[in-house]
N, C-alpha and C positions, 0 to 999 in steps of 0.2 A: 503494499501499498503505500510504501512511502517512494518507493521510486515510481508509482501511478502517478501521484501527483505531482513531482517533480519535472517529468514528461510533460505530463499536461502542462506546466505552468512553463516549458521550454518550447510547446508548441505553440502555445497563445501569447508567447514575446515578454511576457510576466515576468519571468528570470532571465536575466541575460549571461552570458557565459563568462565563467570568472567571479558572480554574482554572490549575496549573501543570503543566507536561510536562516529565519529566526524562528523557530516552535515552543512555547511550553509542554513538556513532555515528564511524565515518571517514568519514563524510563527506555523503553521498549520501543515507541516510535521514534525515541532521539537516539537510539540503535542504529534503527533502520536507516534513519536522514544519516546519519554518518555515516555510514558504508555508502550511501548513493554519493552525498558531499565529495568525500575520497573520490570516489571512478570518475564524477562528474566535472571535478575540478570547482567547489564551490568554498566559501567558507560559513561553518553554521554555528550560530549559536542558540545553547537551548538553556531555554528559563527553567530550573530546578528549584526544587524544597529539599526538605530533610526527612519528609515522609518517604521517598524514595530510598530504594535500596542503595546501599553506598557502594556495593559493588557493579550497580550499573552506571554509577556516576563515575567510579573510576572507571571502565570501562571507555567511554564517551569520553573522559580525559586523554587516555592513550591513544584516542585516535583522533585526536588534534582537536575536539571539538572546544570551543571555551562554552565555558557553564556561568550562566548568572545565577546565582542562587537568592531566593527570596525567603527571606526570616520569616519565619511561626513556629506553631507549635507541630512538635515533632510528632503528636499522638493523630493528627489531622492535616490531610493536605491544603496547600495553601492554592488552589483552583484558580478562583476568582483572584487573585492577586498575581499570580504567574499569567495569566490573558492578559491582565492591563500591563502587564512590563514588557511584556513580547509586541501589544498592539502601540505602545509608545519607542520601542525599539524601532517598529517598521514605520513608524512617522516620521521618526526625525534622523533615520537614515538611509530609508529606502528600502531595507531588505524583505525579502520575499516570507511573508508569513503561509503557510499551508494552512493553516487552521485548521486539524485534523477532526474537529467537531461538527465543521460545517462546510467542508470539501467534499463534493461527491467521490473527488477521486479517491478518496479513502474506501469505500463503501466498494468503489469499480474494482481497487484491486487484488479484491477477493472472488472475481468470475473464474480462475484459475483455479482455487480452488474447488471451487462447484462441480467445473471437471473435472478432476481429480477424483470426487469421491464417486460418481456416478460409474468412472472407468473400473477403480481400482475396485469397488464393492459390485459389479457386474449385475446391478440392479439398483432401486431406488434407496433412500434415505428413509425411514419409516420415520424418526425423532433425531432432532440435532439438537444439542446443549450446548451452550459456551457462554461465558463471561460476556456479558454487553458495553461495558464502558463508553468507548466514542461511539459505539452501534455497528463499526464499520465488519469487523470479524463474522459477525454472528447474522448481522441483518442484508451485508453484501453477497454470504455465500447462500442463505434463503430464498432469497430474489431471484437469484441465477439458478438456483436450485428449480424453481418454481415457474422460471421464463423456460425452462429443458423440459416440465411435464412433472415434476416430480410433487406427491402428494405430501411432502414432509412438513411434522408438525415442529414445531420450534419451542424450546426451553430456554428465556433467559436468566442468568443468575447473574446474581449482585452482590455485594457484600452487607448484610445488615445494618444500616446506617447511611445507607445511601437512596438519594430522592428521587433514582430514575424511576422508579415505580409508585412514586406517592409515598405518603408521610413522611414525618419528622427526618432529617437527618442526625447523627448520631458516630461515636468515635468508631473506627475501623483501623485496622492492620494491614488489609489486602490491600496492594498498590498494583495500577495498572485495570484499574476497574470501579467505581464508585462516581460519586457526585455528593459533595457535600453540601449543604445548605449555603442558599446564598447563589448559585451556583445554576444560569439556565442552560439546560438539555440542550444539544445542538440536534436539526433536523435528522442527520447521520442516524442516530437511534428511533428509528421507524416502527411506533408500534403496532402499526399494520402488518409488518413480518415477525412479532412475534407475539405467538399464541399465549403462552404463558408466562410470569417475570415471579422467580423467585429468590428471598432475601436469605443467603446463606450467613451465620457466624463464624469468627474468625477460627475459634475454639476447632469447629468442624472443618470449614476448608484447611486449616495446619495439619489438623490430626491424618486426616485422608492424603495429606502431600505426603505428611512423613513416614505412613506403615506403606503408600506407594510405593517409596524408594528401599522400604527392607524387603516389600514382597517381590519387588518386579528390579530391582536396580537402577530405576528408571525416578530420574529428580525432573521433579515439576512446581510451578512457583503457585502461589496462596490461591487466586484466580481458579487455578486451572483445577486445584483441590478440591474447591468450592463446587464448581462443575462436574468433577467424578464424582463426589458425594451425593449428590444429588441424583446423577444418574442410578447410582447403585441402588439407591433409595427407590427411584422410580421403576426399576426396572421390573420388579416383582408386580406391578400393576399394570403395564403395557400387555399387547396383546402375543400369544405364542408367536415365535417364531420372526419378531419385529428386528430390526437393526436399527440401534442408536446407535449414535456416532458425539463422541463428545471432542470440544475442537479443544485439544493443549496449545496453548498460545505462548506460554511462558517457560522458562527452562528453570531449574531449580538449583543450577548453581550460581545464581546471584544471591541466593538467599542463604549460603551458607551459614551467615553471622547474625541471623535472624530467625526466619520458622524451622530450620533446621540444628539453631542451635537452643540448649535446651534451657540454660541459665537467662537467654533472652527472654523466652515463652516465661519463664517464673517469673521475671520481674514485671509482667502485665500479663499475667494471671491467666494465660492462656495454652499452657502445657494439658493435655490431657493425660494424667495418669493409666487410664483403663486404656490406651489405644489399640493396643495389641488384641485384648481380648473386646473391642468393638470391633475393628474392622474383620476377623474371622467371623462373627456374626453376621455383618452386610454384606461380603463377598460369598455366603452360600445363597444369596439372592439370585447371584446370574443363571448358575448352571439348574435350579428349580424353576427359572421362569421361562426355560427351553427359548429364550433371547439371546440377541449378539450383542456386546457392549463393545465398540471398539474405538 
């Protein structure tokens, strides 16, 4: 999606050779834009806060990204202030602001993902589960699946405390998804493409991510843990032989000092001491439901 936003800006003439990109980010889009900036010769300034994973920030710095840190609470993302600062830099310097929350090319960047799913599964996707965030991944994939004739049911997952599905905002430690109080949700979150919206708390999200690592050797991020948690619970309720796909958009190597660190979890009352027993119970759902989770 980072590449799609930049290529579209080049085609329209909005972004000139050797230009400057500025974007507020919790890290994942920032890393994508960093790759594209290197590949295509742009300067990139990322507007970040301390809610983001330190490993993501360090990775962006290692790739030459200029980080502008917006100060705020470590417990809550400074989404509104990050956007204000990006707009200010864009207006004063002429930098191109892709604005992932409002840029339709964010969603368009997932057309190929829908194609890959249909080709790899050699059939339809019955249920698609994924974090919502900017809307790009889930809504972009669902839109293309349905354009190709899929009858997919989509389930969006957000941290408890996110305002995307309505309700009051609150504290959450999942990064890469969520919208805090005061944030205006962009049009890339297309509720007509989200059949059901569910919020998952941090303990369940992080516990799932940690146990997936122990049982499979695969490290996933916190929002991916939330999506997998929801899918495992829902798998027992869907029709036999259904195919449920979970979009895992975030790798866990960026969270070794947070959600995979027991001291970090203890300090925030997020450690589930019964996690191993819990996952053994939940993962029995899959085989007994005669459905497939991928």
